[in-house]
GUFIDO-186286 format. One line per field, with one value per residue (C-alpha): residue number from 1; residue in three letters; x, y, z. Coordinates in nm, 4 decimals, decimal comma, padded with zeros to 6 digits. Layout:
! GUFIDO-186286
pos <- c(NUM|...)
code <- c(ala|...)
c1 <- c(X|...)
c2 <- c(Y|...)
c3 <- c(Z|...)
END
This chain:
! GUFIDO-186286
pos <- c(1|2|3|4|5|6|7|8|9|10|11|12|13|14|15|16|17|18|19|20|21|22|23|24|25|26|27|28|29|30|31|32|33|34|35|36|37|38|39|40|41|42|43|44|45|46|47|48|49|50|51|52|53|54|55|56|57|58|59|60|61|62|63|64|65|66|67|68|69|70|71|72|73|74|75|76|77|78|79|80|81|82|83|84|85|86|87|88|89|90|91|92|93|94|95|96|97|98|99|100|101|102|103|104|105|106|107|108|109|110|111|112|113|114|115|116|117|118|119|120|121|122|123|124|125|126|127|128|129|130|131|132|133|134|135|136|137|138|139|140|141|142|143|144|145|146|147|148|149|150|151|152|153|154|155|156|157|158|159|160|161|162|163|164|165|166|167|168|169|170|171|172|173|174|175|176|177|178|179|180|181|182|183|184|185|186|187|188|189|190|191|192|193|194|195|196|197|198|199|200|201|202|203|204|205|206|207|208|209|210|211|212|213|214|215|216|217|218|219|220|221|222|223|224|225|226|227|228|229|230|231|232|233|234|235|236|237|238|239|240|241|242|243|244|245|246|247|248|249|250|251|252|253|254|255|256|257|258|259|260|261|262|263|264|265|266|267|268|269|270|271|272|273|274|275|276|277|278|279|280|281|282|283|284|285|286|287|288|289|290|291|292|293|294|295|296|297|298|299|300|301|302|303|304|305|306|307|308|309|310|311|312|313|314|315|316|317|318|319|320|321|322|323|324|325|326|327|328|329|330|331|332|333|334|335|336|337|338|339|340|341|342|343|344|345|346|347|348|349|350|351|352|353|354|355|356|357)
code <- c(met|lys|val|asp|phe|ile|ile|val|gly|gln|gly|leu|ala|gly|thr|thr|leu|ala|ile|thr|leu|met|asn|lys|ser|lys|ser|phe|ile|ile|ile|asp|asp|asp|ser|asn|lys|gly|ser|ser|phe|ser|ala|ala|gly|val|ser|his|pro|ile|ser|phe|lys|arg|leu|ile|leu|ser|trp|asn|ala|glu|lys|leu|ile|pro|tyr|ser|lys|lys|phe|tyr|lys|asn|ala|cys|lys|leu|ile|asp|glu|asn|cys|tyr|tyr|glu|lys|glu|met|leu|arg|ile|phe|ser|ser|ile|glu|glu|gln|asn|asn|trp|his|val|lys|ile|glu|glu|ala|pro|leu|asn|ala|phe|ile|asp|asn|ser|ser|tyr|glu|ile|ser|lys|tyr|asn|ile|asn|ala|ser|leu|gly|phe|gly|ala|val|lys|his|ala|ser|arg|leu|asn|val|ser|gly|phe|val|lys|his|phe|arg|lys|tyr|phe|glu|asp|his|gln|lys|ile|ile|lys|glu|ser|phe|asp|his|ser|leu|leu|lys|ile|asn|asp|asn|asn|cys|gln|tyr|asn|glu|arg|ile|thr|ala|asp|lys|ile|ile|phe|cys|glu|gly|pro|leu|val|lys|lys|asn|pro|phe|phe|asn|tyr|leu|pro|phe|gly|phe|asn|lys|gly|glu|thr|ile|thr|ile|lys|thr|asn|glu|leu|pro|asn|lys|leu|leu|ser|lys|gly|cys|phe|val|leu|pro|ile|lys|asn|asn|glu|phe|ile|val|gly|ser|thr|tyr|asp|his|gln|asp|leu|glu|thr|lys|ile|thr|glu|lys|gly|arg|lys|glu|leu|ile|gln|lys|leu|ser|lys|leu|gly|ser|phe|asn|tyr|glu|ile|val|ser|gln|lys|ser|gly|ile|arg|pro|ser|thr|lys|asp|arg|lys|pro|ile|ile|gly|glu|his|pro|ile|ile|lys|asn|val|phe|leu|phe|asn|gly|leu|gly|ser|lys|gly|val|met|leu|ala|pro|tyr|phe|ala|asn|glu|leu|leu|asp|ser|ile|leu|lys|asn|val|ala|ile|asp|ser|glu|val|ala|ile|glu|arg|phe|ser|lys|asp|his|leu|phe|lys|phe|lys|arg|leu)
c1 <- c(02,1192|02,4344|02,4831|02,6854|02,3812|02,0077|01,8253|01,4788|01,2659|01,2989|01,1883|01,4308|01,6625|01,6752|01,7144|02,0061|02,1689|02,1361|02,2810|02,5738|02,6350|02,6447|02,8964|03,1087|03,0709|02,8865|02,6045|02,2635|01,9026|01,6176|01,3048|01,0107|00,6355|00,5857|00,2946|00,3792|00,2397|00,5585|00,6378|00,8669|00,5605|00,4031|00,7179|00,7502|01,1271|01,2265|01,5839|01,7477|02,0288|01,8588|01,6838|01,4578|01,3491|01,6908|01,8269|02,1195|02,2572|02,0879|02,3001|02,6004|02,4450|02,7875|02,8796|02,5368|02,4118|02,7014|02,7204|02,3493|02,3511|02,6299|02,4721|02,1268|02,2587|02,4720|02,1917|01,9461|02,1896|02,1789|01,8022|01,8027|01,5370|01,5612|01,4130|01,6353|01,5916|01,7849|01,5470|01,6172|01,4008|01,2484|01,2138|00,9382|00,9854|00,7102|00,8440|01,0751|01,2968|01,3354|01,4041|01,6746|01,8301|01,8537|02,0340|02,2837|02,3588|02,4110|02,7421|02,8501|03,0299|02,9431|02,5781|02,6575|02,7355|02,3735|02,1587|02,1503|01,9302|01,7056|01,6254|01,3379|01,0337|00,7549|00,5256|00,3179|00,1955|-00,0525|00,1890|00,2126|00,5772|00,5535|00,8581|01,0646|01,2284|01,5646|01,7081|01,8149|02,0818|02,1406|01,7767|01,6450|01,3684|01,3915|01,0822|01,1070|00,8173|00,9434|01,2998|01,2018|00,9661|01,2184|01,4812|01,2328|01,1993|01,5788|01,6278|01,3579|01,5206|01,8556|01,7054|01,8013|01,4611|01,2086|00,8589|00,7151|00,6580|00,9546|00,8863|01,1279|01,0580|01,2217|01,5535|01,8347|02,1468|02,4798|02,8314|02,9342|02,6213|02,2433|01,9886|01,6397|01,3662|01,6296|01,6908|01,9023|02,2365|02,4073|02,6996|02,4872|02,1281|02,0262|01,6761|01,5394|01,1738|01,0751|00,7767|00,7618|01,0650|00,8174|00,7304|01,0927|01,1918|01,5586|01,5124|01,1716|01,3429|01,4707|01,2873|01,1603|00,8974|00,6557|00,4730|00,2234|00,2795|00,0183|00,0499|-00,1914|-00,1302|-00,2931|-00,3328|-00,3037|-00,1546|-00,1178|00,2073|00,5674|00,7698|00,9762|01,0059|00,8441|00,8707|00,6523|00,5048|00,4838|00,6571|00,5045|00,6848|00,6253|00,6141|00,4449|00,1739|00,0914|00,0740|00,2315|00,2809|00,1944|00,3225|00,3634|00,1815|00,3300|00,0933|00,2291|-00,1129|-00,2916|-00,0638|-00,3137|-00,1966|-00,5267|-00,5611|-00,7673|-00,9893|-00,7902|-00,4685|-00,6350|-00,7707|-00,4332|-00,2597|-00,5258|-00,4797|-00,1015|-00,1459|-00,3753|-00,0954|00,1246|-00,1139|-00,4524|-00,4862|-00,7210|-00,6425|-00,8028|-00,6932|-00,5960|-00,4954|-00,3900|-00,1341|-00,0154|00,2698|00,4235|00,7772|01,0014|01,1976|01,4108|01,4131|01,7397|01,6165|01,9093|01,9123|01,9836|02,2361|02,4661|02,4916|02,2696|02,4613|02,4173|02,3346|02,6105|02,5560|02,2210|02,2130|01,9700|01,9343|01,6347|01,5074|01,5750|01,2697|01,1658|01,5213|01,5681|01,6538|01,9534|02,0573|02,0144|02,3090|02,5790|02,4761|02,4191|02,7833|02,8871|02,7065|02,8634|03,2107|03,1702|03,0848|03,3330|03,6239|03,5697|03,5345|03,3706|03,0151|02,9555|02,8476|02,5590|02,3861|02,5233|02,2766|02,4868|02,3622|02,0301|02,1376|02,2620|01,9250|01,6883|01,8517|01,6935|01,3663|01,5175|01,4221|01,6354|01,4364)
c2 <- c(-02,8551|-02,6454|-02,3217|-02,0054|-01,7753|-01,7775|-01,5020|-01,4103|-01,2593|-01,2810|-00,9464|-00,7252|-00,6940|-01,0670|-01,1559|-00,9195|-01,0376|-01,4025|-01,3333|-01,1508|-01,4489|-01,6757|-01,4401|-01,4806|-01,8620|-01,8685|-02,1080|-01,9909|-02,0834|-01,8352|-01,8522|-01,6713|-01,7162|-01,6975|-01,4560|-01,2105|-00,9329|-00,7364|-00,3988|-00,5686|-00,7062|-00,3641|-00,1599|00,0037|-00,0401|00,2975|00,3998|00,7304|00,9435|01,2810|01,4525|01,6854|01,9099|02,0769|01,9342|01,7559|01,4046|01,1549|01,0427|00,8400|00,8062|00,8229|00,4812|00,3272|00,3606|00,1807|-00,0813|-00,1674|-00,1695|-00,4282|-00,6316|-00,6612|-00,7387|-01,0228|-01,1475|-01,1632|-01,3858|-01,6300|-01,6808|-01,6304|-01,3617|-00,9934|-00,8034|-00,4946|-00,2215|00,0977|00,3847|00,7455|00,9685|01,2913|01,5481|01,7902|02,1313|02,2693|02,6232|02,8825|02,8427|02,4693|02,5297|02,7877|02,5778|02,2794|02,4744|02,6070|02,2702|02,0728|02,2563|02,1633|01,8509|01,5954|01,6559|01,7000|01,3281|01,2525|01,5238|01,6835|01,8560|01,6322|01,6442|01,3982|01,4992|01,5285|01,7752|01,5026|01,3984|01,6051|01,6543|01,9794|02,0595|02,4279|02,5065|02,2309|01,9240|01,7642|01,4156|01,2148|00,9641|00,6338|00,5895|00,2356|00,0045|-00,3257|-00,5427|-00,6069|-00,8489|-01,0553|-01,0443|-01,1701|-01,4367|-01,5740|-01,5943|-01,7582|-02,0347|-02,0460|-02,0760|-02,3406|-02,5438|-02,5239|-02,6053|-02,2689|-02,1579|-02,2818|-02,1499|-02,0829|-01,7951|-01,7261|-01,7822|-01,5747|-01,7882|-02,0871|-01,9063|-01,9824|-01,7672|-01,8553|-01,7174|-01,9137|-01,9671|-01,9693|-02,2459|-02,2305|-02,4786|-02,7358|-02,8203|-02,5365|-02,4253|-02,1158|-01,8942|-01,5812|-01,4760|-01,1668|-01,0227|-00,8671|-00,8523|-00,5103|-00,3685|-00,6825|-00,5471|-00,3802|-00,7319|-00,8437|-00,8723|-00,8030|-00,4841|-00,3373|-00,0737|00,1016|00,4193|00,2944|00,4959|00,3427|00,4913|00,3527|00,3861|00,3279|00,3031|00,2573|00,0886|00,2570|00,1642|00,4293|00,4788|00,8530|00,8536|00,8064|00,4984|00,7032|00,7253|01,0598|01,2700|01,5662|01,5528|01,1772|00,9182|00,7467|00,4248|00,2317|-00,1437|-00,3332|-00,3174|00,0532|-00,0001|00,2430|00,2443|00,5781|00,6554|00,7057|00,8224|00,8660|00,8166|00,8064|00,7699|00,4855|00,1824|-00,0789|-00,2693|-00,2461|-00,0047|00,3106|00,5440|00,8306|00,6993|00,6426|00,9990|01,1446|00,9618|01,0656|01,4266|01,4025|01,2469|01,5285|01,7785|01,5898|01,6424|01,5623|01,2201|00,9231|00,6180|00,3393|00,2214|-00,1435|-00,2098|-00,0539|-00,1697|-00,0644|-00,1514|-00,0418|00,0944|00,0761|00,3995|00,6040|00,9694|01,0258|00,8188|00,5797|00,2042|00,0509|-00,2310|-00,4092|-00,6362|-00,6110|-00,3993|-00,6566|-00,9940|-01,1286|-01,3128|-01,1353|-00,8784|-00,6413|-00,5307|-00,3003|00,0530|00,0664|00,2856|00,4201|00,4040|00,0389|-00,0728|00,1603|00,0947|-00,2798|-00,4318|-00,1978|-00,2186|-00,5941|-00,6185|-00,3666|-00,5597|-00,8894|-00,7375|-00,6117|-00,9651|-01,1606|-00,9166|-00,6948|-00,3886|-00,0958|-00,0112|00,3442|00,5367|00,6920|00,3524|00,1667|00,0524|00,2218|00,5644|00,4901|00,2529|00,5230|00,6979|00,4042|00,0882|00,1416|00,0249|-00,3164|-00,5986|-00,9118|-01,2295)
c3 <- c(03,4379|03,4801|03,2828|03,3133|03,3208|03,3829|03,1930|03,3169|03,0407|02,6635|02,5343|02,3470|02,6498|02,7211|02,3552|02,2929|02,6146|02,5092|02,1637|02,3248|02,5529|02,2475|02,0881|02,4014|02,4004|02,7314|02,8170|02,9369|02,9860|02,9426|03,1539|02,9961|03,0238|02,6441|02,6885|02,4066|02,6262|02,6905|02,5396|02,2851|02,1089|02,0614|01,9951|01,6536|01,6724|01,5275|01,5985|01,5075|01,6478|01,6983|01,9878|01,7904|02,0772|02,0989|01,7746|01,9332|01,9121|02,1379|02,4293|02,3035|01,9560|01,7901|01,9312|01,9912|01,6316|01,4552|01,7294|01,7130|01,3317|01,3178|01,5978|01,4402|01,0931|01,2290|01,4540|01,1633|00,9726|01,2609|01,2262|00,8484|00,8779|00,7871|01,0795|01,0554|00,7934|00,7397|00,6673|00,5800|00,7954|00,6708|00,9466|00,8446|01,0017|01,2221|01,2674|01,1153|01,4215|01,3602|00,9915|01,0669|01,3414|01,1070|00,8357|01,0890|01,2472|00,9275|00,9080|01,2625|01,3762|01,4991|01,4056|01,0370|01,0144|01,1002|00,9395|00,5962|00,3423|00,1348|-00,2346|-00,2023|-00,4074|-00,1528|-00,3275|-00,4949|-00,1489|00,0474|00,3372|00,5280|00,4506|00,3597|00,5755|00,4209|00,5658|00,6260|00,6162|00,9203|00,8275|01,0085|01,1046|01,1069|01,2124|01,3938|01,3673|01,7396|01,7640|01,4702|01,5992|01,9442|01,8089|01,5596|01,8308|02,0653|01,8074|01,7696|02,1462|02,1632|01,8844|02,0658|02,4077|02,5517|02,6811|02,9350|02,8800|03,2224|03,4606|03,6860|04,0561|04,2652|04,5723|04,3995|04,3555|04,6001|04,6039|04,7646|04,7451|04,4377|04,2301|04,2227|04,1892|04,0485|04,1264|04,2302|03,8635|03,7246|03,8629|03,7215|03,8075|03,7635|03,7057|03,5074|03,5286|03,2074|03,3042|03,1757|03,3700|03,5854|03,7702|04,0075|04,1336|04,1578|04,5274|04,4463|04,2464|04,3292|04,5451|04,2329|04,1223|03,7900|03,6125|03,3692|03,0757|02,8327|02,4624|02,1937|01,8171|01,5310|01,1981|00,9020|00,5366|00,2654|-00,0799|-00,0216|00,1766|00,0584|00,1415|00,3854|00,7617|00,8471|01,1604|01,2548|01,6033|01,5568|01,3443|01,0436|00,9595|00,6335|00,6904|00,4058|00,1386|00,1925|00,5679|00,8147|01,1908|01,3526|01,7006|01,9715|02,2833|02,6313|02,9245|03,2799|03,4449|03,2666|03,3004|03,1885|02,8820|02,6952|02,4023|02,4547|02,2600|02,4118|02,2604|01,9257|01,9138|02,0128|01,7287|01,4777|01,5861|01,5470|01,2064|01,0957|01,1580|00,9156|00,6279|00,4783|00,3214|00,3197|00,5299|00,7266|01,0686|01,0533|01,4134|01,7417|01,9982|02,3409|02,5728|02,9013|02,8892|03,1962|03,2160|03,4528|03,5501|03,3618|03,0632|03,0811|03,1482|03,4857|03,4672|03,7084|04,0096|04,3138|04,5683|04,8468|04,6925|04,4699|04,1405|04,0851|03,8040|03,6347|03,2713|03,2448|03,1824|02,8083|02,7483|02,4086|02,2681|02,3554|02,0022|01,9981|02,3593|02,4066|02,2129|02,3424|02,7059|02,6961|02,5996|02,8654|03,1386|03,0353|03,0067|03,3630|03,4769|03,2678|03,2446|03,5491|03,3254|03,5016|03,3945|03,2739|03,5841|03,3877|03,3563|03,6600|03,9230|04,1908|04,0858|04,2539|04,5316|04,7692|04,7900|04,7430|04,8789|05,2221|05,0624|04,9888|05,2232|05,2057|05,1384)
END
């Protein structure tokens, strides 16, 4: 088999990369173990443009939000499934300082394009909103698990995926192309393995950090059909069910759910208000992240034709489409990668750890 690209991993990163390759009329084959254990299958998929701690726009939100919105809407048409939903978010104020800061910044550009006052009637719900709340525009939710699974079926139907674990020892790299398992030849290979990057002999020198995130799904008829934010997010999904999240644990990196995570989410939920609910399920996943909270993308600094697309972290839904395109434009059009996400920013200090195969 001869293709332009091999993609290793079909979580959110690998899926968006594959869709972008199709948009550019390039051939590819995905290799994925079909385990459904990656962070994409536990992600709530919430995307919004605000960093609430300092009440500023998230990094590059002005271009990432519209780009991702268009991407997901077009992608969902391809599989004839609606996995992307625009949701107004209500930010419930936790302090007088936050309340005052909000009312000052809704008059300032560019933030005023993303936040506003809200006239939503919330008083009929037993939510602790005595200090008021504001509206975050351009918030959304991607059903990440559904999105990835539907595209897995699409790739399978179009013979674009091989369901098996990737064995790095079977990969041969030369100056012009790469070969895998003596049956696939490609011009380039891109690794989108998420947390498995720590076992990747080409990129395990990079200073990835990992954190565990847990969510619970609750059922209640005492919450509004709105995306809520106050110390946690509460996301309506279906039939009076809501996803509550998320935790951040840098110590426990086992994928199993924990009582500790469950209790933390219950405590966060109690600060939102007092209402009756039952816990339907609990999920956990490991997020690959970086110290500057930006992705790592680009070509290996020594070995040519080997690329990385990883480190999307908790804002992966917003980041993935734009930077999948940026990576591919760097490969296909020789366009420079933004230095803030380029792999080179870590190579100088960490490449000495790399040992050539």
